[in-house]
N, C-alpha and C positions, 0 to 999 in steps of 0.2 A: 620252384623247380623243378625238375622231371616231367616230363609230358603230362600233360592236362589231359583228366579223364574222362573218356569220351562219352560216358554217359548222359543225358541232365534230367532225369527220370525215370523214379522205377522202373520195374518193371511189371505193369498191371496186367494181372490175369482174370478171366472172370469160369474156374472149375472151381471145386473145390480142394482143396490140401488134400495127397494121395494116402494119406496115409489111412482113414478109417476104410475103405476099399480093400488096399491090400491088405488087412489085417481083419476083416471078413474071409477073402481069400483062401488065406491063410492056415485059418483054422476049423475052414470051412476041412482043405485036404488036409492040411496036418492037427489032428484034434490032441498031438502029447507030446503038444505046442504049453497044454495049460495046467501041464508038467512043471514047466519052467517056471510060473508065477509063484510069487513066495514073495520071504527078502532072504536076506544074505547077511547071515547071524554069525558073520565072521566085522561087520560093517562098523558091530560098535568097539568091538579091541582094536583096531584100526586107529576113529574118533580119541582112545583114550593115548594110544602111546603118540600121533604126535602131539597133541595136548600135551607131555610130558614131558615129549624130545624142545620141544618151542619156547615152555617153563626155564629147564632147564639151559640152553643155550643163550637165554633171554636173561642166567641169572648170572653167566656164564661172562658173558655181555656186559657188567652192571656195571667199570673203569675203564673200558674197553676206545680203543680210540675210534673216533668217528667214520676214516676211511672203512678199519678194519669193525667197523657195526654194518657201513654201507655197504660194503662187498657182502658180508656173510649175510642181508638180509635179501638181497638180490640171487646172491648162486643157492640156500642154504634154507633162506624164514620165507624168501618169494614164493620158493618148489614148494613147500611141505601149507604156505600156506594155501596156494591155489588148493592142491587136493584136501586142504579141506573142503573149499567151498565145492570142492568135484563131490564131496559123501555130503554134505546138504545136497549134494543135487537128486543124491542118491535118497536121504531121507527126508526131504519135502515133500516125494511117491510113496514116504510112509514103507520104504525096504530097506530100514532100517530092521526094525518087530514087525511089521506086518499092518495092515490096515484092520486089524481089532484092535491097535496099540498106537493111536494118535497121540497120547500123549506122551507119551515116553520117546517117537518120534523127537517131539517136539522137544523135549529136555532135553534129549539127545543132541540136539543141535544147537543148543543155546551153552549148550557144556563147552560143544567146540567153536563157542562162538568166541570162549575166553581169551586164544593165542589171538584175534582175529585185530582188533584191537578196539572196531566200531559194530556195536548193535546193527544187524543182517541178519541175521539166521528165519526165524518170520517173514518180513520184509521179501528177503528174498519166496516162501515159498508161496507167499499172499500174489506174486507176479507172474512167480514158471508156470505155475496152472495154466494163466492164462494167456503165457502165446502156447502149451499146447493145444489146450479148446478153438481159443482163437486166433490159430498160426495162421501168417502175414497179411489179418486183417486189418486194415484200414481205422487209427484212430482206438486197438483194445490190443494189440498183441503187440509189447513194450520192452522186444524184441528187435522190431525194426530199426533202422536208422528217423531221425527230419528232416526233413526236406532242406533244416535249416543246415546238416549234417553234410548232406548229399554238396551242397552246393559250396560252401564253406574247405572242406578238405577235398579240392580239389585237381589237388597236383601228387607229389612223390613225398617233400619236404609235408604237405602238409596231410597224407594220407600214415608217413611215420606221426608227426602228430599226435593224429586221432589215437592207433593204437596207440600211440602214450599216454594218453588225456582216457582210454575205455574203462578203466574202473571210477572213472565220474559220468561217461556218462551209462550207464548200467546200473547208478546208484539214483542219479538222478532223472533220465529220462522218464523212467517207471511216471515217478512226479507230476510231470508236465503234462506228459499226454494221456492220462491215465490215475488221476489221487485218486486214495482214496480214504477211509472211514482210519486214521488208525486204529488199532484191534488194541482186546486184552492184554492178548498174547505179543501182541510188541511194546508193550509198557513193560513189561513183566523182559522184554528183551532186552529192551534199555537201561531201565536198575538194573539187573542183575550184570551184566559186561562192562556197567560205569561204573559199579562195587567191583570188578575184578579189575581195573585199570586203576582205581585210588592202590589196593593191595599192592599189584602189581609197583608200582611208584613207590609203595611206603616199608615194602618188605626187598626191594631190589632197588633203582633206580629208576629215571624220567627215561634213561635211557637203553633200558628194557625194552619199556615201553615204543618207545620211539623203535627199536629194534622190529616187535612185532606190528604198529603199524605201516610200518614205513615198508615194510615187510610184501605184506599182501598190497598195495599200492603196485608195488615192483610187480607184484608178482599178476598182477594182473594187470599185466602193461606191454607193454617191450621187452615183453618172455616169450620164451620158447613155449612157456606151460596157455599159455593167454595165447596159442595161435586159434584154437579149438571155437572162439566165438565168431572167426570170422568165417574156417574150414565147414560147420554145416550148413548154415543156411549160405552163404554169398557168393553164388550167381558164376559159377567159373565158367560154367557149359548151360548154354544158353536151353533156357523150357527145363534146367534141371534144379530143384526145392531146396533137397535136402541130401546132406554126404554123409557119411563118414571117415573112416579113417582107420586103418586095417593096418598101423606100425608098431614098434617098440613099449608107445609113451603110453599105448593100451594099459601095459603091468603094471603101474601106477595113479593111474585115476581109476583104479574100477571099472575099465573098461569104456568108458566114456564116449570114445571115437568111434565105437556104434550107435551112431545117434539116426539113424538109419532105421533099426531097429528095434533104437530107442521109442522115436516115434509109431511106432507101427506098435511097441507094444511095449507101455510105457509103466505096466507092472510086473513087468519081466526085470528080475535085479541084473546088475552089470554084472555079475559076477555069472548070469545065464545065458546073455543079448551069445556071445560066439557060438555057444550050445541052437541057438536060436535061429543063428544063420549055415549052419551046417544041416543044419535038418532043414530047409527049404532056399538053399541056397540056387538053384535056379530061379529066385523068387531078386537076390542078393547080390552076385556075382556078378550080370550084368551092368549093372550101374554106375553110374562115375562115383570115384570114388579116392580118395587122398592117400599116397604112403609118406610123408613127412612134413609134420608140427611147420618145421621153422622155414619149411619152403614157402609154404602156406600166405606165412607173413613179407617176404621175400615176392615173393607176387601180385600180392597186394599191392606192398610201397612202391614195386615198379611197374606192377605194364599197367600201362593209361588204358588198358578199355576193363576195369576193376576197382570202382571204387566205393563207396555208402551206400550211395546206389544202387547199386549188383543185388536189388532184391527183388524177387518177387511179391507183389504187394495187391492185395483182391480187398474191392470194395466188404466193406459189412454188409450181412444178410441178420443174420436170426439175432446176431446178435446185441443191440439194442433192444431190442422187446425182450431180454434175458438180462439183462446186467452183469451183473456179475458174475461172475461161473468157477463160485470158488464149496468147490466139492468136500469140503475137508469137516468129516460131522466133527467132527470138533468147535467148531470154529468159533463157539460162542462158551466155549471150556467147557 
C-alpha cells in the first residue's frame, strides 16, 4: 500500500558531524553563550506535577470502562508521559540539578519513571549519551534504524506501522546494536519501578497501571508528540543531518524542538535554547527546519522519498578504540 520507498540504503557520509565545529565557532564569536549553560531550576517541579496528575488520573480510572481508559491514555496519558520522557532527556544531561549533582538527577529520573509503567530512565541516559558522542556512526549510535527496518518498512502502510511500533524499536534496538552490561543504577531503577507498579495495582487497580503503561506506548508511537523522533535527524533535505522544530509544541516539551541548538550545546538547558538561537541567529536561521510535527509524520508516511533509510550514516572512527562513551562522573555510584 502506498508508493515504495525509493531509497535502498542509508546516506553514507565521510565527514565528521557538524555540531562540534559550529559550537567552537559560536563560542569564539559569542563568549556570552557560556552564561546560558547550567540547569533548569523549574524542571524538578514539572516532574513532580506530572507524577501527581498522572497518579490522580490513574486513580480516577481504576473502575472505568476500557474505551474510556484507552481514549484517556492516548489523548492525556500519552501526552503527559511523553513530556516526562522529554524531561528525562533534560535529566540525562544533568540539566535538572547541574553536573555537580549527578545522583540527584538520576533520582529525579527514577521518580518520574513511576508513571511510565516500565523501568527505563537510567537505560535511556546510558544510550542517549552515546547518540551524542557517536552521532550517525554505524554500530555505535543507537538512534540509527537497522537495515531490517529500512528494508521491511518500505511503503506507506509499512511506515505507518513502523511509527506505531517506535516504542519497541527505540527500547529494543540498542540492546541489539550495542548491548551493554546492566549497571547498578539500572537494577535500582528496575526494583523501584517494579515496587511502584505493585503499589499502583494494590491501592488502585490493574486498570490504573494499564492506563499508565499503555499511555506510554501510545504516546511514543503514532502520536503527534512522537514526531520529534523523525523530525530530529531523518533526512528530509539531502545533506541535512539535524533539524530544529520551531512550533508551538516547544512550549510543553522544554523546547525539545531546538534540536540543532541542543546538539551544538547539550549543556544548555531547553529553557535557554531560544536565547542561544537569538544570540547566534546567523548560524541557525538559514538552516532547514520544521514548523509542524504532525506534518512530519504525514510526510514521512506518504512521501516515497522518505523512510527509515533516510538517515546520514558514517563509518565509526575512534569509537572502536574508545569503547563506551559514558561520561557520567557518577557511573560507579
